[in-house]
C-alpha positions in Angstrom: 7.0 -27.9 80.9 5.3 -25.2 78.9 5.7 -23.0 81.8 9.4 -23.6 82.1 9.8 -23.3 78.3 8.1 -19.9 78.4 10.2 -18.8 81.4 13.3 -19.8 79.5 12.3 -18.0 76.4 11.5 -14.8 78.4 14.9 -15.2 80.2 16.7 -15.5 76.8 14.8 -12.8 75.4 15.5 -10.4 78.3 19.2 -11.4 78.2 19.4 -10.8 74.4 17.5 -7.4 74.8 19.9 -6.4 77.6 23.0 -7.2 75.6 21.6 -5.5 72.7 20.9 -2.4 74.6 24.3 -2.3 76.2 25.9 -2.9 72.8 24.0 -0.2 71.0 24.4 2.2 74.0 28.0 1.7 74.0 28.1 2.6 70.2 26.2 5.6 70.8 28.1 7.0 73.7 31.4 6.2 72.1 30.4 8.1 69.0 28.9 10.9 71.0 32.3 11.4 72.9 34.2 11.2 69.7 31.8 13.8 68.0 32.3 16.1 71.2 36.1 15.9 71.0 35.8 16.8 67.3 33.8 19.9 68.3 36.3 21.0 70.9 39.1 20.6 68.3 37.1 22.5 65.7 36.5 25.3 68.2 40.1 25.5 69.2 41.3 25.6 65.5 38.7 28.2 64.9 40.0 30.4 67.7 43.5 29.7 66.7 42.8 30.9 63.1 41.0 34.1 64.4 43.7 34.9 66.7 46.3 34.6 64.1 44.4 36.7 61.6 44.1 39.5 64.2 47.6 39.4 65.4 49.1 39.3 62.0 47.1 42.4 60.9 47.6 44.5 64.0 51.3 43.7 64.4 51.8 44.8 60.7 49.8 48.2 61.6 52.3 48.7 64.5 55.2 48.2 62.0 53.7 50.7 59.5 53.0 53.3 62.1 56.5 53.3 63.5 58.0 53.4 59.9 55.9 56.5 59.1 56.9 58.2 62.3 60.5 58.0 61.2 59.8 59.0 57.5 61.9 61.7 56.0 59.1 63.9 55.1 57.5 63.5 58.6 60.7 64.4 60.3 61.1 67.4 58.0 57.6 68.7 58.7 58.0 68.7 62.4 61.4 70.3 62.2 60.6 73.2 59.7 57.9 75.6 58.8 58.7 75.8 55.2 55.5 76.1 53.1 56.2 73.3 50.5 56.8 70.6 53.1 53.2 70.2 54.1 52.2 69.6 50.4 54.9 67.1 50.0 53.9 65.3 53.3 50.3 65.2 52.1 51.4 63.7 48.9 53.4 61.0 50.8 50.5 60.1 53.0 48.1 59.9 50.1 50.4 57.5 48.3 50.8 55.4 51.4 47.1 55.1 52.2 46.4 54.5 48.5 48.6 51.5 48.4 47.3 50.1 51.9 43.7 49.4 51.5 43.3 48.4 55.2 43.8 51.9 56.2 41.0 54.6 56.5 43.0 57.6 57.8 46.5 58.9 58.3 47.0 62.0 60.4 49.5 64.2 62.1 48.5 65.8 65.3 50.1 68.6 67.3 50.9 68.0 70.9 47.6 70.0 71.6 45.6 67.5 69.5 45.0 69.7 66.5 45.2 67.9 63.1 48.1 69.3 61.0 48.0 66.8 58.2 45.1 64.4 57.3 44.4 62.2 54.4 41.5 59.7 54.4 39.9 57.0 52.1 36.6 57.9 50.7 35.1 54.9 48.8 37.6 54.4 46.0 39.9 57.3 46.4 42.1 59.0 48.9 42.0 62.7 49.5 44.0 65.2 51.6 41.8 67.3 54.0 42.0 71.1 53.2 43.5 73.2 56.2 40.2 74.9 57.0 38.5 71.5 57.5 41.1 69.9 59.8 39.7 69.2 63.3 40.8 69.4 67.0 41.0 66.0 68.5 42.3 67.2 71.9 39.3 65.8 73.8 39.3 62.3 72.2 40.4 59.7 74.4 42.9 58.1 72.3 44.7 61.6 72.1 44.6 61.9 75.9 45.9 58.3 76.4 48.8 59.1 73.9 50.0 62.4 75.4 52.7 60.8 77.5 54.0 58.3 75.0 57.8 57.9 74.6 59.5 57.8 71.3 59.0 54.4 69.9 56.0 53.4 72.0 52.7 52.7 70.2 49.2 53.3 71.9 46.4 51.0 70.5 42.8 52.4 70.9 39.6 50.5 71.4 38.1 48.7 68.6 35.2 51.1 67.9 33.4 53.3 65.4 34.9 56.3 63.6 33.5 59.7 64.6 33.7 62.9 62.8 32.9 66.2 64.6 31.6 64.1 67.4 29.2 62.1 65.5 29.4 58.4 64.4 30.2 58.2 60.8 27.8 56.5 58.4 27.9 54.0 57.1 29.5 52.7 60.1 33.4 52.4 59.8 34.9 50.1 62.5 38.3 51.3 63.2 41.4 50.9 65.6 43.7 53.8 66.1 47.5 53.3 66.3 49.3 56.3 67.9 53.0 57.0 68.2 55.0 60.2 68.8 57.2 61.8 66.2 60.5 63.0 67.5 61.6 66.6 66.8 65.2 68.0 66.5 65.7 67.8 70.2 64.7 64.1 70.3 61.6 64.8 72.3 58.1 64.2 71.0 57.0 67.0 68.6 53.8 65.7 67.1 51.7 62.5 67.2 51.2 60.1 64.3 47.7 58.5 64.1 47.1 55.7 61.7 43.3 54.5 61.5 43.0 50.7 60.8 39.8 49.9 59.0 38.4 46.9 60.8 35.6 45.8 58.4 37.8 43.5 56.1 39.2 41.9 59.4 35.7 41.3 60.8 34.5 39.9 57.5 37.5 37.4 57.6 36.7 36.3 61.1 33.0 35.8 60.0 33.9 33.7 57.1 36.1 31.2 58.8 34.8 27.9 57.1 34.0 25.4 59.6 30.9 24.5 61.7 29.6 27.2 63.9 30.2 30.9 64.1 33.0 33.2 65.1 32.0 36.3 67.2 34.0 39.0 68.9 33.1 41.0 72.0 34.4 43.4 74.4 35.5 42.7 77.9 32.0 43.7 79.1 30.2 41.3 76.7 29.2 43.8 74.1 29.4 42.5 70.5 31.8 43.8 67.9 30.9 40.9 65.6 27.7 39.1 66.1 25.3 36.7 64.4 23.5 39.7 62.9 25.0 43.1 62.1 22.2 44.9 64.1 23.5 43.3 67.3 27.0 44.9 67.2 28.2 48.2 68.8 25.5 48.3 71.2 27.4 50.7 73.6 27.8 53.2 70.8 24.6 53.0 68.9 22.3 52.7 72.1 20.8 49.2 71.7 20.7 46.4 74.4 22.1 43.5 72.3 25.1 41.9 73.9 26.6 38.5 74.2 26.5 38.8 78.0 22.7 39.3 78.1 21.9 36.7 75.4 24.2 33.9 76.9 24.7 34.8 80.7 25.8 31.2 81.8 28.5 31.0 79.0 29.8 34.5 79.7 30.3 33.8 83.4 32.2 30.6 82.5 34.5 32.1 80.0 37.4 32.6 82.2 37.2 29.4 84.1 37.5 27.3 81.0 40.5 26.8 78.7 38.6 24.7 76.2 35.2 24.4 74.7 32.3 23.7 77.0 28.6 23.0 76.5 25.6 24.4 78.2 21.9 24.4 77.3 22.4 27.2 74.6 25.1 25.5 72.6 28.9 24.8 72.5 31.2 27.7 73.4 34.9 28.5 73.5 36.7 31.7 74.3 40.1 33.3 73.5 41.1 36.5 75.1 43.1 39.0 72.8 44.7 42.2 74.3 45.1 44.9 71.8 47.7 47.0 73.7 50.2 44.2 74.3 50.1 43.2 70.5 51.9 46.7 70.2 54.4 48.1 72.6 54.0 48.1 76.4 53.1 51.5 77.4 53.7 52.8 81.0 50.6 53.7 82.9 48.1 51.5 80.9 46.6 48.5 82.5 48.1 45.1 81.3 44.5 44.1 80.2 43.8 47.4 78.4 41.5 47.0 75.4 40.7 43.3 76.0 38.6 41.5 73.5 37.1 37.9 73.4 37.1 35.8 70.3 34.1 33.3 70.8 33.5 30.2 69.0 29.8 29.2 68.9 27.9 26.2 67.7 24.1 26.0 68.2 22.8 23.1 70.4 21.1 21.2 67.5 24.4 21.1 65.6 26.7 19.9 68.4 25.7 16.2 68.3 24.3 16.3 64.8 26.0 13.1 63.6 25.4 11.2 66.9 21.6 12.0 66.5 21.7 10.4 63.0 23.6 7.4 64.4 21.1 7.0 67.2 18.3 6.8 64.6 20.1 4.1 62.8 20.8 2.2 65.9 17.3 2.3 66.9 16.2 1.0 63.6 18.9 -1.8 63.9 17.6 -2.6 67.4 14.2 -2.8 66.1 15.1 -5.2 63.2 17.2 -7.3 65.6 14.1 -7.8 67.9 12.0 -9.2 65.0 13.4 -13.0 65.4 12.8 -12.7 69.1 9.3 -11.4 68.9 8.5 -13.8 66.0 
């Protein structure tokens, strides 16, 4: 009789433990699944916000550069050699950049690439560059890519660092150059208007999106423009080896195969491609994917299931307390 009683108690205890384990495991897995769904929604929302910030700003720059190309003072400058026109155009450019704090430079280039008029922002003021300090930009890639633009087309350069006289400017100035031709009296291009968009405020906005995780920005080769630390960015220009592709090789390989957030051993990732050139006008001869960037949403592995881990601890405590009557 005692053996049967003990056997029955063991059976009841085992059944109770099994049901308790199934119940608690079910609670945990459901909570974990819900948390992962929340993380995916957060990542998507982060990328939507970041994409909206970039497209809003860059489309506004396109509108401004086309407006300036048709400005009366610009049209007069390319159509006449009168001496007072240059001074008038410098004043107009200075006033424009002074009221548009997201612009670093505004220039008019000849069809040979020589700066004819240039104004630039220096700390808290905008100044016009004297004639003797104007530079030849004929060898720069953005000029070469823009030489065959038609009236009304806009070329968008890479998102990189400003250079003066072939040297990267210090402190670093991230810029995107918008280039469009200016029509002469014949209706054909007579000059190129170049507007340098200052990228620092945009990068700061992307970095400050307020939700769990981080927002990064990379080139299509995995090099950082915006990273966890400032010294990890601009590696292809500054000569260091930091890149997203080398730090997170598995996630980088999976970026094109996934349309939503995914998880690997290094954390949770989501990607959104953004093509700079199609945000402006389509330009004949340029690849459709020219100047592609990737917005990246990243959440460290210890934060992905942070709430589920807390729940697991509580469930284990609950299970232990529930076992006390059985053990007693």
